[in-house]
BATORKOL-286260 format. One record per residue (C-alpha): residue in one letter; x, y, z. Coordinates in pm, whole numbers, plus 50000, padded with zeros to 5 digits. Layout:
BEGIN
> r;east;north;up
> A;X;Y;Z
...
***
This chain:
BEGIN
> r;east;north;up
> M;50000;50000;50000
> S;50107;50362;49954
> G;49998;50684;50122
> E;49803;50702;50443
> A;49574;50411;50527
> E;49240;50528;50668
> A;49043;50348;50937
> N;48783;50236;50688
> D;49051;50036;50510
> L;49080;49826;50824
> T;48721;49700;50813
> F;48636;49395;50612
> G;48349;49182;50497
> R;48094;49187;50219
> A;47823;49000;50405
> D;47535;49159;50218
> E;47669;49053;49877
> V;47743;48699;49993
> E;47399;48665;50153
> A;47230;48796;49837
> A;47419;48542;49626
> A;47332;48261;49869
> S;46967;48367;49858
> D;46972;48354;49479
> W;47127;48005;49477
> L;46864;47876;49721
> A;46583;48033;49521
> R;46700;47855;49208
> R;46755;47527;49386
> V;46397;47493;49517
> T;46247;47524;49171
> D;46176;47225;48941
> N;46437;47339;48688
> W;46737;47248;48902
> G;46969;47003;48725
> E;47308;46839;48756
> G;47478;47135;48590
> D;47316;47374;48839
> E;47428;47159;49131
> A;47784;47150;48999
> S;47786;47530;48966
> L;47654;47567;49320
> Q;47920;47335;49460
> A;48188;47533;49277
> W;48058;47856;49432
> L;48045;47698;49777
> S;48406;47582;49749
> E;48538;47928;49661
> T;48546;48046;50023
> P;48420;47933;50365
> A;48206;48247;50375
> H;48000;48120;50079
> R;47939;47780;50238
> I;47851;47924;50580
> A;47607;48176;50434
> F;47434;47913;50219
> L;47411;47648;50491
> R;47266;47895;50740
> L;47015;48018;50487
> E;46922;47663;50388
> A;46870;47568;50753
> A;46658;47876;50814
> W;46453;47799;50504
> G;46387;47447;50624
> Y;46281;47575;50964
> T;46036;47826;50821
> S;45909;47561;50584
> R;45824;47334;50874
> L;45637;47618;51038
> G;45447;47682;50716
> A;45538;48049;50740
> L;45685;48094;50398
> R;45574;47811;50179
> A;45277;47586;50139
> P;45293;47264;49936
> R;45604;47290;49721
> R;45437;47246;49378
> G;45197;47532;49434
> L;45473;47766;49538
> V;45689;47669;49241
> R;45407;47748;49001
> D;45364;48086;49169
> V;45736;48152;49147
> K;45742;48067;48778
> A;45448;48295;48715
> R;45618;48590;48886
> G;45966;48534;48751
> G;46112;48405;49076
> V;46065;48735;49262
> V;45845;48600;49542
> L;46085;48324;49637
> R;46385;48552;49631
> I;46210;48802;49858
> A;46112;48521;50093
> A;46468;48392;50102
> A;46600;48741;50172
> M;46349;48775;50458
> V;46479;48451;50603
> V;46833;48587;50590
> L;46738;48911;50762
> A;46509;48764;51023
> L;46685;48442;51120
> V;47039;48448;50988
> G;47130;48814;51006
> L;47277;48816;51353
> S;47478;48498;51301
> A;47610;48606;50965
> G;47687;48949;51103
> A;47886;48793;51381
> Y;48082;48587;51130
> F;48158;48871;50894
> G;48222;49105;51185
> E;48515;48896;51303
> P;48836;49098;51284
> R;49044;49016;50980
> E;49419;49047;50947
> K;49565;49294;50702
> I;49928;49305;50594
> Y;50119;49629;50534
> T;50462;49640;50370
> T;50712;49908;50280
> A;50987;49877;50023
> V;51353;49954;50087
> G;51362;50329;50145
> G;50983;50352;50185
> R;50770;50481;50473
> E;50399;50464;50549
> T;50164;50597;50818
> L;49856;50401;50928
> K;49576;50594;51096
> L;49334;50394;51309
> A;48977;50482;51400
> D;49061;50542;51768
> G;49318;50810;51682
> S;49618;50580;51707
> Q;49893;50600;51445
> I;50156;50353;51330
> E;50453;50475;51126
> L;50634;50208;50925
> N;50999;50250;50837
> T;51197;50106;50547
> D;51164;49740;50444
> T;50897;49661;50704
> V;50622;49400;50718
> L;50341;49450;50972
> R;50032;49232;51018
> L;49746;49420;51182
> V;49416;49304;51334
> Y;49191;49593;51432
> S;48824;49590;51535
> G;48593;49710;51808
> K;48723;49432;52032
> V;49078;49359;51920
> R;49387;49571;51857
> K;49698;49370;51783
> A;49989;49375;51545
> T;50273;49143;51449
> L;50598;49295;51330
> E;50747;49038;51094
> R;51049;49251;51014
> G;51161;49610;51006
> E;51077;49902;51232
> A;50760;50081;51341
> Y;50679;50375;51567
> F;50353;50342;51760
> H;50148;50634;51895
> I;49865;50448;52064
> A;49544;50577;52222
> H;49525;50383;52546
> D;49218;50164;52607
> A;49237;49936;52910
> A;48943;49729;52783
> R;49112;49682;52446
> P;49489;49687;52498
> F;49713;49726;52196
> T;49978;49455;52163
> V;50269;49404;51926
> R;50401;49053;51874
> V;50762;49010;51764
> G;50886;48654;51750
> Q;50863;48509;52100
> H;50792;48843;52267
> R;50492;49068;52314
> V;50485;49443;52374
> T;50171;49576;52546
> D;50078;49943;52535
> L;50005;50110;52867
> G;49927;50450;52717
> T;50231;50556;52524
> K;50453;50620;52225
> F;50716;50360;52149
> L;50947;50222;51884
> V;50977;49853;51795
> R;51253;49726;51571
> H;51294;49368;51451
> A;51638;49332;51298
> A;51739;49072;51041
> S;51958;48910;51306
> D;51636;48836;51499
> T;51723;49100;51756
> L;51433;49292;51909
> E;51463;49653;52025
> V;51192;49844;52210
> A;51235;50213;52298
> V;50980;50422;52490
> T;50942;50795;52419
> E;50625;50852;52622
> G;50427;50660;52884
> L;50479;50294;52966
> V;50492;49958;52789
> R;50525;49603;52914
> L;50761;49361;52741
> D;50684;48991;52793
> A;50844;48670;52669
> T;50565;48452;52529
> E;50790;48148;52506
> G;51117;48034;52656
> P;51238;47927;53000
> A;50985;47899;53279
> G;50980;48204;53502
> A;51085;48446;53230
> R;50997;48783;53376
> S;50824;49084;53230
> N;50993;49419;53187
> L;50804;49740;53255
> L;50959;50011;53037
> S;50916;50384;53093
> V;51026;50698;52908
> G;51385;50671;52790
> D;51411;50296;52845
> V;51552;50091;52560
> A;51527;49711;52578
> V;51738;49497;52348
> V;51641;49130;52330
> T;51870;48867;52182
> G;51752;48510;52225
> H;51640;48478;52587
> N;51855;48767;52709
> T;51708;49113;52766
> V;51922;49418;52843
> V;51752;49744;52943
> T;51938;50075;52925
> R;51829;50438;52938
> K;51887;50699;52669
> P;51828;51076;52685
> A;51536;51219;52492
> Q;51768;51390;52242
> K;51937;51062;52154
> L;51603;50888;52100
> A;51486;51178;51882
> E;51797;51141;51667
> E;51735;50770;51624
> L;51380;50852;51512
> G;51504;51090;51245
> W;51380;50843;50982
> R;51027;50966;51058
> H;51134;51287;50883
> G;51339;51115;50615
> V;51682;51177;50765
> L;51965;50994;50939
> V;52125;51180;51228
> L;52482;51061;51283
> D;52653;51171;51604
> N;53018;51069;51609
> A;52930;50740;51438
> T;53195;50523;51277
> L;53187;50494;50900
> A;53104;50126;50941
> D;52798;50205;51155
> A;52694;50487;50922
> A;52711;50253;50622
> T;52495;49998;50803
> Q;52231;50266;50860
> F;52239;50394;50501
> N;52219;50043;50360
> R;51882;49990;50529
> Y;51733;50261;50307
> N;51907;50208;49974
> T;51944;49924;49725
> R;52286;50057;49626
> K;52507;49960;49919
> L;52800;50130;50091
> V;53105;49914;50153
> I;53362;50047;50400
> A;53714;49908;50380
> P;53868;49797;50713
> S;54121;50080;50685
> A;53840;50338;50708
> A;53582;50153;50919
> R;53665;50323;51253
> I;53678;50681;51127
> A;53412;50893;51302
> I;53159;51106;51119
> G;52869;51330;51213
> G;52588;51517;51045
> T;52231;51492;50922
> F;52174;51323;50588
> P;51866;51236;50381
> T;51816;50860;50408
> N;51809;50819;50030
> N;52106;51046;49946
> I;52419;50833;49952
> E;52594;51085;49728
> A;52592;51351;50002
> F;52755;51106;50240
> T;53023;50994;49994
> E;53105;51354;49900
> L;53166;51435;50266
> A;53384;51126;50302
> Q;53585;51228;49997
> D;53605;51607;50031
> V;53618;51649;50410
> L;53775;51325;50532
> G;54005;51284;50233
> L;53897;50925;50164
> K;53883;50747;49832
> V;53552;50654;49674
> K;53521;50381;49412
> E;53187;50318;49246
> R;53084;49975;49129
> K;52761;49844;48980
> N;52555;49819;49299
> E;52814;49928;49554
> I;53017;50227;49658
> L;53350;50140;49820
> I;53507;50389;50064
> L;53869;50339;50165
> R;54179;50531;50269
***
């Protein structure tokens, strides 16, 4: 997806269309003109999705119930003749009434179940999701997020990448983020979650509180309550919590504004950061890897970085097909 995703994009279900189609199938089936070809077509439609089969079976059951009560049809032959005379309209209306009166609530419950939606960003891409409760999720480069959002459930799974969460707190409907074997629970806050390719998890809190739990692992694994400035780094079953000043966290969140803020970073570290946002990669020779650099750079402007390395630091720059080598 591209651009901002609105709350309406997070609601799913076309129950009315499925019910109308199921009603039409049932109306055709109870006439005398139903044949083997019709039955084969119906079975094909039913096999397309569980929603089709559920809608039809519920409607069929409701039809049988009303038939036993004699509410909608008298002897079958008489009704069929009436249907033929009126072009099938009467039966279709009756079937629709059955759906609304007897199946509506059940079907609504089925189609109202929260569905998962997947959001992805390309290398160098960003996206902001806006939820109906005022919450926002900002996705960084090369990120995959699975989101389930409804009136009862608010949960996400970060498959890879990085996301910044600004969550409207709701104690009755807590917002959780699942990353591998860990779960982050919002306690009214703004926080960053990063899932690195090395399977390392990082959680940083810029406002409020979050709880970090291990969902699997050794018995007795404890929870960590993180407050403003806390940064938890999880590798395997080990969790290390440190504290960073607000300015440092703001610099690390520079990607939200399309920039990388480097503060006395080594060229090797700087290259690692740039390579997250660009398909053309920086390669730093061992002879230059420990040289320090600082400044603010657009995430997608490698040229500005290499010019500084060449003109200010006096380093050599060699361009290859998909790489830029920097060396002494």
